[in-house]
KEMI-225392 format. One record per residue (C-alpha): residue number from 1; residue in one letter; x negated, y negated, z negated. Coordinates in Angstrom, 2 decimals. Example, Ala and Ser with C-alpha at 12.3 -4.5 7.8 and 13.67 -1.06 7.14 Angstrom:
<site n="1" res="a" u="-12.30" v="4.50" w="-7.80"/>
<site n="2" res="s" u="-13.67" v="1.06" w="-7.14"/>
END
This chain:
<site n="1" res="x" u="-12.79" v="-10.55" w="10.08"/>
<site n="2" res="x" u="-13.06" v="-7.14" w="8.49"/>
<site n="3" res="x" u="-15.26" v="-4.46" w="10.07"/>
<site n="4" res="x" u="-17.36" v="-1.42" w="9.25"/>
<site n="5" res="x" u="-16.52" v="1.15" w="6.58"/>
<site n="6" res="x" u="-13.70" v="0.27" w="4.20"/>
<site n="7" res="x" u="-13.28" v="2.80" w="1.40"/>
<site n="8" res="x" u="-9.76" v="3.91" w="0.41"/>
<site n="9" res="x" u="-10.63" v="4.62" w="-3.20"/>
<site n="10" res="x" u="-9.37" v="7.70" w="-5.01"/>
<site n="11" res="x" u="-7.60" v="6.94" w="-8.30"/>
<site n="12" res="x" u="-9.55" v="8.50" w="-11.21"/>
<site n="13" res="x" u="-7.33" v="9.40" w="-14.16"/>
<site n="14" res="x" u="-7.89" v="10.91" w="-17.60"/>
<site n="15" res="x" u="-6.07" v="13.88" w="-19.10"/>
<site n="16" res="x" u="-3.24" v="11.57" w="-20.21"/>
<site n="17" res="x" u="-2.71" v="10.33" w="-16.65"/>
<site n="18" res="x" u="-4.12" v="6.89" w="-17.38"/>
<site n="19" res="x" u="-6.41" v="5.17" w="-14.91"/>
<site n="20" res="x" u="-9.97" v="5.95" w="-16.00"/>
<site n="21" res="x" u="-11.57" v="2.52" w="-15.75"/>
<site n="22" res="x" u="-15.17" v="3.62" w="-16.49"/>
<site n="23" res="x" u="-14.84" v="6.16" w="-13.64"/>
<site n="24" res="x" u="-13.51" v="3.45" w="-11.33"/>
<site n="25" res="x" u="-16.54" v="1.33" w="-12.22"/>
<site n="26" res="x" u="-18.97" v="4.20" w="-11.54"/>
<site n="27" res="x" u="-17.25" v="5.02" w="-8.25"/>
<site n="28" res="x" u="-17.54" v="1.46" w="-6.98"/>
<site n="29" res="x" u="-21.13" v="1.25" w="-8.24"/>
<site n="30" res="x" u="-21.95" v="4.29" w="-6.10"/>
<site n="31" res="x" u="-20.37" v="2.75" w="-2.99"/>
<site n="32" res="x" u="-20.57" v="-1.00" w="-2.98"/>
<site n="33" res="x" u="-23.85" v="-1.35" w="-1.08"/>
<site n="34" res="x" u="-22.55" v="0.71" w="1.86"/>
<site n="35" res="x" u="-18.96" v="-0.47" w="2.36"/>
<site n="36" res="x" u="-17.43" v="-3.76" w="3.43"/>
<site n="37" res="x" u="-14.23" v="-3.72" w="1.35"/>
<site n="38" res="x" u="-12.38" v="-1.71" w="-1.30"/>
<site n="39" res="x" u="-8.86" v="-0.37" w="-0.72"/>
<site n="40" res="x" u="-7.31" v="0.95" w="-3.96"/>
<site n="41" res="x" u="-3.90" v="2.61" w="-4.31"/>
<site n="42" res="x" u="-3.43" v="3.68" w="-0.71"/>
<site n="43" res="x" u="-2.93" v="7.30" w="0.38"/>
<site n="44" res="x" u="-6.34" v="8.56" w="-0.78"/>
<site n="45" res="x" u="-5.54" v="6.85" w="-4.07"/>
<site n="46" res="x" u="-2.19" v="8.70" w="-4.22"/>
<site n="47" res="x" u="-0.51" v="5.32" w="-3.92"/>
<site n="48" res="x" u="2.97" v="6.68" w="-3.27"/>
<site n="49" res="x" u="2.76" v="8.59" w="-6.59"/>
<site n="50" res="x" u="1.42" v="5.83" w="-8.87"/>
<site n="51" res="x" u="3.80" v="4.34" w="-11.39"/>
<site n="52" res="x" u="3.79" v="0.58" w="-11.99"/>
<site n="53" res="x" u="1.20" v="0.67" w="-14.77"/>
<site n="54" res="x" u="-1.14" v="3.04" w="-12.92"/>
<site n="55" res="x" u="-0.95" v="0.87" w="-9.82"/>
<site n="56" res="x" u="-1.61" v="-2.33" w="-11.74"/>
<site n="57" res="x" u="-4.46" v="-0.80" w="-13.72"/>
<site n="58" res="x" u="-6.14" v="0.61" w="-10.59"/>
<site n="59" res="x" u="-5.97" v="-2.65" w="-8.66"/>
<site n="60" res="x" u="-7.10" v="-4.64" w="-11.70"/>
<site n="61" res="x" u="-10.04" v="-2.29" w="-12.38"/>
<site n="62" res="x" u="-11.08" v="-2.45" w="-8.74"/>
<site n="63" res="x" u="-11.04" v="-6.24" w="-8.79"/>
<site n="64" res="x" u="-12.99" v="-6.38" w="-12.06"/>
<site n="65" res="x" u="-15.73" v="-4.03" w="-10.81"/>
<site n="66" res="x" u="-15.70" v="-5.03" w="-7.13"/>
<site n="67" res="x" u="-19.24" v="-6.47" w="-6.95"/>
<site n="68" res="x" u="-17.66" v="-9.31" w="-4.98"/>
<site n="69" res="x" u="-16.30" v="-7.06" w="-2.24"/>
<site n="70" res="x" u="-12.82" v="-7.84" w="-0.87"/>
<site n="71" res="x" u="-10.05" v="-5.89" w="-2.60"/>
<site n="72" res="x" u="-7.25" v="-4.80" w="-0.24"/>
<site n="73" res="x" u="-4.46" v="-3.47" w="-2.43"/>
<site n="74" res="x" u="-2.41" v="-0.59" w="-1.05"/>
<site n="75" res="x" u="1.37" v="-0.73" w="-1.42"/>
<site n="76" res="x" u="3.39" v="2.40" w="-0.66"/>
<site n="77" res="x" u="6.99" v="1.81" w="-1.68"/>
<site n="78" res="x" u="10.19" v="2.71" w="0.19"/>
<site n="79" res="x" u="11.97" v="-0.65" w="0.44"/>
<site n="80" res="x" u="11.00" v="-4.17" w="1.51"/>
<site n="81" res="x" u="12.13" v="-5.81" w="-1.74"/>
<site n="82" res="x" u="9.92" v="-3.46" w="-3.75"/>
<site n="83" res="x" u="6.96" v="-4.20" w="-1.49"/>
<site n="84" res="x" u="7.47" v="-7.95" w="-1.90"/>
<site n="85" res="x" u="7.51" v="-7.63" w="-5.68"/>
<site n="86" res="x" u="4.34" v="-5.60" w="-5.74"/>
<site n="87" res="x" u="2.61" v="-7.86" w="-3.21"/>
<site n="88" res="x" u="3.26" v="-10.81" w="-5.52"/>
<site n="89" res="x" u="1.65" v="-8.85" w="-8.36"/>
<site n="90" res="x" u="-1.32" v="-8.04" w="-6.11"/>
<site n="91" res="x" u="-1.72" v="-11.76" w="-5.42"/>
<site n="92" res="x" u="-1.65" v="-12.50" w="-9.16"/>
<site n="93" res="x" u="-4.31" v="-9.84" w="-9.75"/>
<site n="94" res="x" u="-6.58" v="-11.52" w="-7.21"/>
<site n="95" res="x" u="-6.29" v="-9.09" w="-4.30"/>
<site n="96" res="x" u="-7.67" v="-10.45" w="-1.04"/>
<site n="97" res="x" u="-4.94" v="-8.72" w="1.01"/>
<site n="98" res="x" u="-2.18" v="-6.14" w="0.69"/>
<site n="99" res="x" u="-2.04" v="-2.98" w="2.78"/>
<site n="100" res="x" u="1.56" v="-2.16" w="3.63"/>
<site n="101" res="x" u="3.28" v="0.76" w="5.32"/>
<site n="102" res="x" u="6.75" v="0.71" w="6.87"/>
<site n="103" res="x" u="9.94" v="1.42" w="4.85"/>
<site n="104" res="x" u="10.42" v="5.09" w="4.02"/>
<site n="105" res="x" u="13.17" v="5.99" w="6.49"/>
<site n="106" res="x" u="13.13" v="8.19" w="9.55"/>
<site n="107" res="x" u="16.09" v="6.42" w="11.13"/>
<site n="108" res="x" u="14.73" v="2.90" w="11.40"/>
<site n="109" res="x" u="14.53" v="0.65" w="14.43"/>
<site n="110" res="x" u="11.43" v="-1.12" w="15.65"/>
<site n="111" res="x" u="13.22" v="-4.41" w="15.00"/>
<site n="112" res="x" u="13.77" v="-3.41" w="11.37"/>
<site n="113" res="x" u="10.08" v="-2.55" w="11.09"/>
<site n="114" res="x" u="9.12" v="-5.95" w="12.45"/>
<site n="115" res="x" u="11.52" v="-7.68" w="10.04"/>
<site n="116" res="x" u="10.04" v="-5.73" w="7.13"/>
<site n="117" res="x" u="6.59" v="-7.13" w="7.79"/>
<site n="118" res="x" u="7.92" v="-10.62" w="8.57"/>
<site n="119" res="x" u="9.77" v="-10.75" w="5.26"/>
<site n="120" res="x" u="6.76" v="-9.53" w="3.29"/>
<site n="121" res="x" u="4.50" v="-12.05" w="4.98"/>
<site n="122" res="x" u="6.90" v="-14.95" w="4.45"/>
<site n="123" res="x" u="7.67" v="-14.07" w="0.82"/>
<site n="124" res="x" u="4.13" v="-13.79" w="-0.54"/>
<site n="125" res="x" u="1.10" v="-15.93" w="0.23"/>
<site n="126" res="x" u="-1.39" v="-13.11" w="0.63"/>
<site n="127" res="x" u="-2.96" v="-11.76" w="3.84"/>
<site n="128" res="x" u="-1.44" v="-8.61" w="5.30"/>
<site n="129" res="x" u="-3.18" v="-5.39" w="6.40"/>
<site n="130" res="x" u="-0.91" v="-3.01" w="8.32"/>
<site n="131" res="x" u="-0.81" v="0.75" w="7.71"/>
<site n="132" res="x" u="0.52" v="2.81" w="10.62"/>
<site n="133" res="x" u="1.37" v="6.35" w="9.46"/>
<site n="134" res="x" u="4.30" v="8.74" w="9.56"/>
<site n="135" res="x" u="3.94" v="11.45" w="6.90"/>
<site n="136" res="x" u="5.39" v="9.50" w="3.99"/>
<site n="137" res="x" u="7.38" v="6.76" w="5.73"/>
<site n="138" res="x" u="8.86" v="9.17" w="8.28"/>
<site n="139" res="x" u="8.37" v="6.73" w="11.14"/>
<site n="140" res="x" u="5.72" v="5.10" w="13.30"/>
<site n="141" res="x" u="5.19" v="1.66" w="14.77"/>
<site n="142" res="x" u="5.26" v="1.35" w="18.56"/>
<site n="143" res="x" u="2.54" v="-0.60" w="20.38"/>
<site n="144" res="x" u="4.81" v="-3.47" w="21.38"/>
<site n="145" res="x" u="6.05" v="-3.83" w="17.81"/>
<site n="146" res="x" u="2.52" v="-3.88" w="16.46"/>
<site n="147" res="x" u="1.59" v="-6.66" w="18.85"/>
<site n="148" res="x" u="4.57" v="-8.68" w="17.59"/>
<site n="149" res="x" u="3.50" v="-8.05" w="14.00"/>
<site n="150" res="x" u="-0.05" v="-9.11" w="14.84"/>
<site n="151" res="x" u="1.32" v="-12.52" w="15.84"/>
<site n="152" res="x" u="2.51" v="-13.14" w="12.27"/>
<site n="153" res="x" u="0.26" v="-15.42" w="10.19"/>
<site n="154" res="x" u="-2.69" v="-13.88" w="8.34"/>
<site n="155" res="x" u="-2.46" v="-10.32" w="9.60"/>
<site n="156" res="x" u="-6.06" v="-9.30" w="8.94"/>
<site n="157" res="x" u="-6.29" v="-5.65" w="10.01"/>
<site n="158" res="x" u="-4.61" v="-2.31" w="10.60"/>
<site n="159" res="x" u="-5.36" v="1.18" w="9.39"/>
<site n="160" res="x" u="-4.29" v="3.14" w="12.46"/>
<site n="161" res="x" u="-3.45" v="6.65" w="11.27"/>
<site n="162" res="x" u="-1.13" v="7.80" w="14.02"/>
<site n="163" res="x" u="-3.51" v="10.68" w="14.73"/>
<site n="164" res="x" u="-3.63" v="9.80" w="18.43"/>
<site n="165" res="x" u="-7.01" v="8.57" w="19.63"/>
<site n="166" res="x" u="-5.38" v="7.53" w="22.91"/>
<site n="167" res="x" u="-2.91" v="5.28" w="21.06"/>
<site n="168" res="x" u="-5.71" v="3.85" w="18.92"/>
<site n="169" res="x" u="-7.75" v="3.01" w="22.03"/>
<site n="170" res="x" u="-4.76" v="1.30" w="23.64"/>
<site n="171" res="x" u="-4.19" v="-0.75" w="20.53"/>
<site n="172" res="x" u="-7.85" v="-1.64" w="20.08"/>
<site n="173" res="x" u="-8.11" v="-2.87" w="23.66"/>
<site n="174" res="x" u="-4.81" v="-4.77" w="23.76"/>
<site n="175" res="x" u="-4.71" v="-8.58" w="23.80"/>
<site n="176" res="x" u="-4.94" v="-9.58" w="20.13"/>
<site n="177" res="x" u="-7.58" v="-10.48" w="17.54"/>
<site n="178" res="x" u="-6.62" v="-8.12" w="14.69"/>
<site n="179" res="x" u="-9.35" v="-5.60" w="13.71"/>
<site n="180" res="x" u="-8.26" v="-1.99" w="14.29"/>
<site n="181" res="x" u="-9.58" v="0.68" w="11.90"/>
<site n="182" res="x" u="-9.42" v="4.40" w="12.62"/>
<site n="183" res="x" u="-7.83" v="6.36" w="9.79"/>
<site n="184" res="x" u="-9.09" v="9.81" w="10.82"/>
<site n="185" res="x" u="-12.81" v="10.56" w="10.66"/>
<site n="186" res="x" u="-12.58" v="13.31" w="13.28"/>
<site n="187" res="x" u="-11.24" v="10.86" w="15.89"/>
<site n="188" res="x" u="-13.99" v="8.26" w="15.67"/>
<site n="189" res="x" u="-15.78" v="9.40" w="18.81"/>
<site n="190" res="x" u="-12.57" v="9.39" w="20.85"/>
<site n="191" res="x" u="-11.19" v="6.16" w="19.38"/>
<site n="192" res="x" u="-13.72" v="3.90" w="21.01"/>
<site n="193" res="x" u="-13.53" v="0.18" w="20.43"/>
<site n="194" res="x" u="-12.35" v="0.19" w="16.82"/>
<site n="195" res="x" u="-13.68" v="-2.30" w="14.29"/>
<site n="196" res="x" u="-14.39" v="0.38" w="11.74"/>
<site n="197" res="x" u="-13.14" v="3.26" w="9.60"/>
<site n="198" res="x" u="-10.80" v="3.53" w="6.63"/>
<site n="199" res="x" u="-11.15" v="7.17" w="5.63"/>
<site n="200" res="x" u="-11.49" v="9.25" w="2.44"/>
<site n="201" res="x" u="-14.94" v="10.58" w="3.36"/>
<site n="202" res="x" u="-16.24" v="7.10" w="2.52"/>
<site n="203" res="x" u="-15.71" v="7.88" w="-1.17"/>
<site n="204" res="x" u="-18.45" v="10.50" w="-0.87"/>
<site n="205" res="x" u="-20.57" v="9.75" w="2.20"/>
<site n="206" res="x" u="-20.35" v="6.05" w="3.13"/>
<site n="207" res="x" u="-23.80" v="6.08" w="4.74"/>
<site n="208" res="x" u="-22.74" v="8.88" w="7.10"/>
<site n="209" res="x" u="-19.58" v="6.94" w="7.99"/>
<site n="210" res="x" u="-21.69" v="3.88" w="8.77"/>
<site n="211" res="x" u="-24.07" v="5.94" w="10.88"/>
<site n="212" res="x" u="-21.15" v="7.25" w="12.93"/>
<site n="213" res="x" u="-19.88" v="3.73" w="13.59"/>
<site n="214" res="x" u="-23.33" v="2.56" w="14.65"/>
<site n="215" res="x" u="-24.22" v="5.66" w="16.70"/>
<site n="216" res="x" u="-20.99" v="7.35" w="17.87"/>
<site n="217" res="x" u="-22.47" v="10.40" w="19.57"/>
<site n="218" res="x" u="-21.06" v="13.95" w="19.78"/>
<site n="219" res="x" u="-23.84" v="15.12" w="17.49"/>
<site n="220" res="x" u="-23.00" v="12.50" w="14.88"/>
<site n="221" res="x" u="-19.30" v="13.32" w="15.17"/>
<site n="222" res="x" u="-20.11" v="16.99" w="14.54"/>
<site n="223" res="x" u="-21.99" v="15.95" w="11.39"/>
<site n="224" res="x" u="-19.02" v="13.90" w="10.20"/>
<site n="225" res="x" u="-16.61" v="16.76" w="10.92"/>
<site n="226" res="x" u="-18.81" v="19.21" w="9.01"/>
<site n="227" res="x" u="-18.86" v="16.89" w="5.99"/>
<site n="228" res="x" u="-15.09" v="16.55" w="6.14"/>
<site n="229" res="x" u="-14.68" v="20.33" w="6.14"/>
<site n="230" res="x" u="-17.19" v="20.72" w="3.32"/>
<site n="231" res="x" u="-15.31" v="18.29" w="1.09"/>
<site n="232" res="x" u="-11.81" v="19.37" w="2.14"/>
<site n="233" res="x" u="-10.96" v="16.02" w="3.72"/>
<site n="234" res="x" u="-8.65" v="17.67" w="6.27"/>
<site n="235" res="x" u="-6.66" v="19.61" w="3.65"/>
<site n="236" res="x" u="-3.18" v="18.58" w="2.49"/>
<site n="237" res="x" u="-4.53" v="17.73" w="-0.97"/>
<site n="238" res="x" u="-7.62" v="15.97" w="0.34"/>
<site n="239" res="x" u="-7.51" v="13.37" w="-2.44"/>
<site n="240" res="x" u="-7.94" v="16.15" w="-5.04"/>
<site n="241" res="x" u="-10.76" v="17.71" w="-3.01"/>
<site n="242" res="x" u="-12.55" v="14.35" w="-2.80"/>
<site n="243" res="x" u="-12.11" v="13.90" w="-6.55"/>
<site n="244" res="x" u="-13.64" v="17.34" w="-7.12"/>
<site n="245" res="x" u="-16.68" v="16.35" w="-5.08"/>
<site n="246" res="x" u="-17.07" v="13.12" w="-7.03"/>
<site n="247" res="x" u="-16.58" v="14.93" w="-10.35"/>
<site n="248" res="x" u="-19.32" v="17.43" w="-9.51"/>
<site n="249" res="x" u="-21.66" v="14.51" w="-8.87"/>
<site n="250" res="x" u="-20.76" v="12.96" w="-12.23"/>
<site n="251" res="x" u="-19.27" v="9.87" w="-10.61"/>
<site n="252" res="x" u="-15.78" v="10.35" w="-12.09"/>
<site n="253" res="x" u="-14.85" v="12.20" w="-15.25"/>
<site n="254" res="x" u="-12.04" v="14.47" w="-14.00"/>
<site n="255" res="x" u="-10.62" v="15.68" w="-10.70"/>
<site n="256" res="x" u="-7.04" v="15.46" w="-11.93"/>
<site n="257" res="x" u="-4.43" v="14.28" w="-9.46"/>
<site n="258" res="x" u="-1.47" v="12.01" w="-10.09"/>
<site n="259" res="x" u="0.85" v="14.89" w="-9.15"/>
<site n="260" res="x" u="2.36" v="16.46" w="-6.04"/>
<site n="261" res="x" u="0.76" v="17.34" w="-2.72"/>
<site n="262" res="x" u="1.95" v="15.67" w="0.43"/>
<site n="263" res="x" u="-0.04" v="15.18" w="3.60"/>
<site n="264" res="x" u="-0.63" v="11.57" w="4.50"/>
<site n="265" res="x" u="-3.51" v="9.60" w="5.92"/>
END
Protein backbone atom coordinates (compact mmCIF):
# COMPACT_ATOMS: atom_id res chain seq x y z
CA UNK A 1 0.00 0.00 0.00
CA UNK A 2 1.52 3.28 -1.12
CA UNK A 3 1.37 6.32 1.17
CA UNK A 4 3.21 9.52 2.05
CA UNK A 5 5.04 11.73 -0.44
CA UNK A 6 5.53 10.32 -3.93
CA UNK A 7 7.69 12.54 -6.13
CA UNK A 8 6.65 13.13 -9.76
CA UNK A 9 10.17 13.64 -11.05
CA UNK A 10 11.04 16.38 -13.51
CA UNK A 11 12.87 15.14 -16.61
CA UNK A 12 16.38 16.67 -16.75
CA UNK A 13 17.70 17.05 -20.30
CA UNK A 14 20.91 18.32 -21.87
CA UNK A 15 21.23 20.91 -24.62
CA UNK A 16 20.64 18.20 -27.23
CA UNK A 17 17.34 17.21 -25.61
CA UNK A 18 18.68 13.91 -24.32
CA UNK A 19 17.81 12.69 -20.84
CA UNK A 20 20.64 13.80 -18.55
CA UNK A 21 21.26 10.61 -16.58
CA UNK A 22 23.82 12.08 -14.12
CA UNK A 23 21.26 14.78 -13.27
CA UNK A 24 18.57 12.14 -12.76
CA UNK A 25 20.93 10.33 -10.39
CA UNK A 26 21.68 13.52 -8.41
CA UNK A 27 17.99 14.40 -8.23
CA UNK A 28 17.04 11.02 -6.80
CA UNK A 29 20.02 11.14 -4.44
CA UNK A 30 18.67 14.43 -3.06
CA UNK A 31 15.19 12.97 -2.51
CA UNK A 32 15.26 9.28 -1.80
CA UNK A 33 15.41 9.50 2.00
CA UNK A 34 12.25 11.62 2.17
CA UNK A 35 9.90 10.07 -0.40
CA UNK A 36 8.15 6.72 -0.63
CA UNK A 37 8.20 6.21 -4.41
CA UNK A 38 9.46 7.75 -7.65
CA UNK A 39 7.10 8.70 -10.49
CA UNK A 40 9.01 9.54 -13.68
CA UNK A 41 7.50 10.74 -16.96
CA UNK A 42 4.21 12.05 -15.62
CA UNK A 43 3.04 15.67 -15.99
CA UNK A 44 5.86 17.22 -13.93
CA UNK A 45 8.20 15.15 -16.09
CA UNK A 46 6.54 16.57 -19.24
CA UNK A 47 5.37 13.05 -19.99
CA UNK A 48 2.97 14.03 -22.76
CA UNK A 49 5.90 15.67 -24.61
CA UNK A 50 8.52 12.91 -24.30
CA UNK A 51 9.37 10.94 -27.40
CA UNK A 52 9.85 7.16 -27.16
CA UNK A 53 13.59 7.34 -26.47
CA UNK A 54 13.29 10.12 -23.89
CA UNK A 55 10.56 8.21 -22.09
CA UNK A 56 12.51 4.96 -22.08
CA UNK A 57 15.72 6.65 -20.97
CA UNK A 58 13.99 8.51 -18.12
CA UNK A 59 12.24 5.42 -16.77
CA UNK A 60 15.40 3.34 -17.13
CA UNK A 61 17.56 5.96 -15.38
CA UNK A 62 15.05 6.23 -12.56
CA UNK A 63 15.04 2.48 -12.07
CA UNK A 64 18.85 2.30 -12.14
CA UNK A 65 19.27 5.05 -9.54
CA UNK A 66 16.13 4.37 -7.47
CA UNK A 67 17.87 3.38 -4.20
CA UNK A 68 15.34 0.55 -4.07
CA UNK A 69 12.31 2.84 -4.09
CA UNK A 70 9.29 1.76 -6.16
CA UNK A 71 9.28 3.22 -9.68
CA UNK A 72 5.80 4.16 -10.92
CA UNK A 73 6.17 4.96 -14.61
CA UNK A 74 3.92 7.67 -16.02
CA UNK A 75 2.21 7.05 -19.36
CA UNK A 76 0.51 9.97 -21.10
CA UNK A 77 -0.56 8.87 -24.56
CA UNK A 78 -3.85 9.54 -26.38
CA UNK A 79 -5.03 6.01 -27.24
CA UNK A 80 -5.44 2.74 -25.35
CA UNK A 81 -3.31 0.71 -27.78
CA UNK A 82 -0.41 3.13 -27.33
CA UNK A 83 -0.74 2.95 -23.56
CA UNK A 84 -0.70 -0.86 -23.65
CA UNK A 85 2.48 -0.87 -25.74
CA UNK A 86 4.24 1.52 -23.41
CA UNK A 87 3.01 -0.30 -20.30
CA UNK A 88 4.59 -3.49 -21.63
CA UNK A 89 7.87 -1.60 -22.06
CA UNK A 90 7.56 -0.25 -18.51
CA UNK A 91 7.17 -3.83 -17.27
CA UNK A 92 10.28 -4.88 -19.20
CA UNK A 93 12.22 -1.97 -17.67
CA UNK A 94 11.28 -3.15 -14.19
CA UNK A 95 8.68 -0.54 -13.25
CA UNK A 96 6.66 -1.44 -10.17
CA UNK A 97 3.48 0.12 -11.62
CA UNK A 98 2.29 2.31 -14.48
CA UNK A 99 0.47 5.59 -13.95
CA UNK A 100 -2.17 6.03 -16.64
CA UNK A 101 -4.50 8.86 -17.61
CA UNK A 102 -7.66 8.52 -19.68
CA UNK A 103 -7.65 8.67 -23.52
CA UNK A 104 -7.19 12.18 -24.91
CA UNK A 105 -10.74 12.94 -26.03
CA UNK A 106 -13.29 15.39 -24.70
CA UNK A 107 -16.22 13.41 -26.08
CA UNK A 108 -15.74 10.12 -24.28
CA UNK A 109 -18.22 8.17 -22.19
CA UNK A 110 -17.59 6.89 -18.70
CA UNK A 111 -18.02 3.36 -20.04
CA UNK A 112 -15.24 3.99 -22.57
CA UNK A 113 -13.04 5.25 -19.76
CA UNK A 114 -13.68 2.12 -17.74
CA UNK A 115 -12.95 -0.08 -20.77
CA UNK A 116 -9.69 1.79 -21.36
CA UNK A 117 -8.41 0.87 -17.92
CA UNK A 118 -9.80 -2.68 -18.10
CA UNK A 119 -8.00 -3.31 -21.38
CA UNK A 120 -4.72 -1.91 -20.09
CA UNK A 121 -4.95 -3.99 -16.93
CA UNK A 122 -5.80 -7.19 -18.80
CA UNK A 123 -3.15 -6.71 -21.49
CA UNK A 124 -0.10 -6.12 -19.28
CA UNK A 125 0.86 -7.81 -16.03
CA UNK A 126 1.87 -4.69 -14.15
CA UNK A 127 0.00 -2.90 -11.34
CA UNK A 128 -2.01 0.16 -12.30
CA UNK A 129 -1.99 3.65 -10.74
CA UNK A 130 -4.82 5.89 -11.97
CA UNK A 131 -4.33 9.54 -12.92
CA UNK A 132 -7.48 11.67 -12.80
CA UNK A 133 -6.93 14.97 -14.64
CA UNK A 134 -8.57 16.99 -17.39
CA UNK A 135 -6.11 19.49 -18.89
CA UNK A 136 -4.44 17.14 -21.36
CA UNK A 137 -6.99 14.34 -21.70
CA UNK A 138 -9.92 16.76 -21.95
CA UNK A 139 -12.10 14.64 -19.66
CA UNK A 140 -12.51 13.53 -16.07
CA UNK A 141 -13.49 10.32 -14.34
CA UNK A 142 -16.74 10.32 -12.35
CA UNK A 143 -16.83 8.87 -8.83
CA UNK A 144 -18.91 5.84 -9.78
CA UNK A 145 -16.56 5.04 -12.66
CA UNK A 146 -13.53 5.30 -10.40
CA UNK A 147 -15.07 2.86 -7.96
CA UNK A 148 -15.62 0.40 -10.82
CA UNK A 149 -12.00 0.85 -11.92
CA UNK A 150 -10.82 0.29 -8.35
CA UNK A 151 -12.42 -3.16 -8.47
CA UNK A 152 -10.05 -4.21 -11.26
CA UNK A 153 -7.10 -6.38 -10.15
CA UNK A 154 -3.95 -4.65 -8.88
CA UNK A 155 -5.12 -1.04 -8.92
CA UNK A 156 -2.62 0.33 -6.41
CA UNK A 157 -3.38 4.07 -6.19
CA UNK A 158 -4.76 7.22 -7.77
CA UNK A 159 -3.31 10.66 -8.30
CA UNK A 160 -6.47 12.73 -7.86
CA UNK A 161 -5.88 16.00 -9.70
CA UNK A 162 -9.44 17.09 -10.35
CA UNK A 163 -8.75 20.28 -8.41
CA UNK A 164 -11.81 19.73 -6.23
CA UNK A 165 -11.03 19.03 -2.59
CA UNK A 166 -14.68 18.08 -2.07
CA UNK A 167 -14.45 15.40 -4.78
CA UNK A 168 -11.15 14.14 -3.36
CA UNK A 169 -12.70 13.81 0.11
CA UNK A 170 -15.67 11.90 -1.28
CA UNK A 171 -13.36 9.54 -3.10
CA UNK A 172 -11.02 9.06 -0.15
CA UNK A 173 -13.91 8.18 2.14
CA UNK A 174 -15.78 5.91 -0.29
CA UNK A 175 -15.90 2.14 0.21
CA UNK A 176 -12.68 0.87 -1.40
CA UNK A 177 -9.08 0.07 -0.43
CA UNK A 178 -7.18 2.06 -3.07
CA UNK A 179 -4.87 4.79 -1.69
CA UNK A 180 -5.92 8.28 -2.82
CA UNK A 181 -3.18 10.88 -3.37
CA UNK A 182 -3.84 14.60 -3.66
CA UNK A 183 -2.29 16.11 -6.78
CA UNK A 184 -2.46 19.77 -5.69
CA UNK A 185 -0.33 20.94 -2.77
CA UNK A 186 -2.65 23.85 -1.98
CA UNK A 187 -5.59 21.48 -1.36
CA UNK A 188 -3.95 19.23 1.20
CA UNK A 189 -5.64 20.83 4.20
CA UNK A 190 -9.08 20.61 2.59
CA UNK A 191 -8.60 17.12 1.13
CA UNK A 192 -8.63 15.33 4.44
CA UNK A 193 -8.27 11.58 4.52
CA UNK A 194 -5.86 11.14 1.62
CA UNK A 195 -3.02 8.63 1.76
CA UNK A 196 -0.47 11.15 0.61
CA UNK A 197 0.69 13.67 -1.98
CA UNK A 198 1.95 13.40 -5.55
CA UNK A 199 3.01 16.96 -6.32
CA UNK A 200 5.90 18.79 -8.02
CA UNK A 201 6.97 20.60 -4.84
CA UNK A 202 8.35 17.24 -3.69
CA UNK A 203 11.20 17.64 -6.20
CA UNK A 204 12.43 20.59 -4.13
CA UNK A 205 10.96 20.36 -0.63
CA UNK A 206 10.03 16.75 0.22
CA UNK A 207 10.51 17.33 3.95
CA UNK A 208 7.98 20.17 3.90
CA UNK A 209 5.52 17.94 2.02
CA UNK A 210 5.97 15.24 4.64
CA UNK A 211 5.48 17.74 7.44
CA UNK A 212 2.19 18.86 5.89
CA UNK A 213 0.93 15.28 5.70
CA UNK A 214 1.87 14.62 9.32
CA UNK A 215 0.64 17.97 10.68
CA UNK A 216 -2.07 19.35 8.35
CA UNK A 217 -2.69 22.68 10.04
CA UNK A 218 -3.60 26.04 8.45
CA UNK A 219 -0.17 27.35 9.40
CA UNK A 220 1.57 24.43 7.70
CA UNK A 221 -0.65 24.83 4.63
CA UNK A 222 0.34 28.50 4.45
CA UNK A 223 4.00 27.44 4.51
CA UNK A 224 3.40 24.95 1.69
CA UNK A 225 1.52 27.55 -0.36
CA UNK A 226 4.33 30.08 0.11
CA UNK A 227 6.90 27.54 -1.10
CA UNK A 228 4.75 26.76 -4.13
CA UNK A 229 4.56 30.45 -5.02
CA UNK A 230 8.29 30.90 -4.47
CA UNK A 231 9.14 28.08 -6.87
CA UNK A 232 6.39 28.81 -9.40
CA UNK A 233 4.58 25.54 -8.78
CA UNK A 234 1.19 27.10 -9.61
CA UNK A 235 2.36 28.57 -12.94
CA UNK A 236 1.47 27.02 -16.31
CA UNK A 237 5.11 26.06 -16.89
CA UNK A 238 5.65 24.80 -13.35
CA UNK A 239 7.92 21.98 -14.54
CA UNK A 240 10.37 24.56 -15.95
CA UNK A 241 10.17 26.62 -12.75
CA UNK A 242 10.92 23.52 -10.65
CA UNK A 243 13.86 22.71 -12.94
CA UNK A 244 15.18 26.25 -12.46
CA UNK A 245 15.08 25.81 -8.69
CA UNK A 246 16.91 22.50 -8.93
CA UNK A 247 19.46 23.95 -11.36
CA UNK A 248 20.23 26.83 -8.99
CA UNK A 249 20.93 24.26 -6.27
CA UNK A 250 23.27 22.35 -8.56
CA UNK A 251 21.09 19.24 -8.51
CA UNK A 252 20.48 19.17 -12.27
CA UNK A 253 22.66 20.63 -14.99
CA UNK A 254 20.12 22.64 -17.02
CA UNK A 255 16.58 23.94 -16.63
CA UNK A 256 15.70 23.19 -20.25
CA UNK A 257 12.21 21.92 -20.96
CA UNK A 258 11.14 19.27 -23.43
CA UNK A 259 9.12 21.92 -25.29
CA UNK A 260 5.70 23.55 -25.14
CA UNK A 261 3.76 24.89 -22.18
CA UNK A 262 0.45 23.36 -21.26
CA UNK A 263 -1.17 23.38 -17.85
CA UNK A 264 -1.64 19.95 -16.36
CA UNK A 265 -1.31 18.47 -12.91
